[in-house]
C-alpha positions, 0 to 999 in steps of 0.5 A: 591040697589041689590048689597047691598043685594048681599054683604049681603048674601055672608057675612052671607054665610061666618059667618056660620061655616062649619061641619069641621071648628065645629070639629076642634073647638071642637077637642073632647071636645065640643057637643050639645044636639038636640030634635028628634022625634023617626022617626028622631032617627031611621034615625040617629040610623038604628041599633034601631029596637023597638022604641016607634013612639009616643015620643020624644028623645034627641041626644047628638052630637059632634061638628062634628055633630056626634051623640054620644048617644040617650036618652029619657031625656035630663038629661041623655043627659047632664049626658052622656056629663059630663061623657065624659068630653064633654062640651055642647054648646047651638044652636041657 
């Protein structure tokens, strides 16, 4: 029984794509949008000094996880992706 659990764990670990795999997959064409708190946004974009504390923001990321844009609406992030000819993928 124990080896069965270990085997399943190993299979799951192999299924999770590495960041470098995602970068190659996207090849500058794939992106995803993530909603973040203002605190998290300050970590990803330290050059932004004055930001309200109690708002949620949206970050457009390249397939490799690189933050590309920070916006206050999901629609703006989508617009930025479309303007850059990036295909948006949903994350689960």
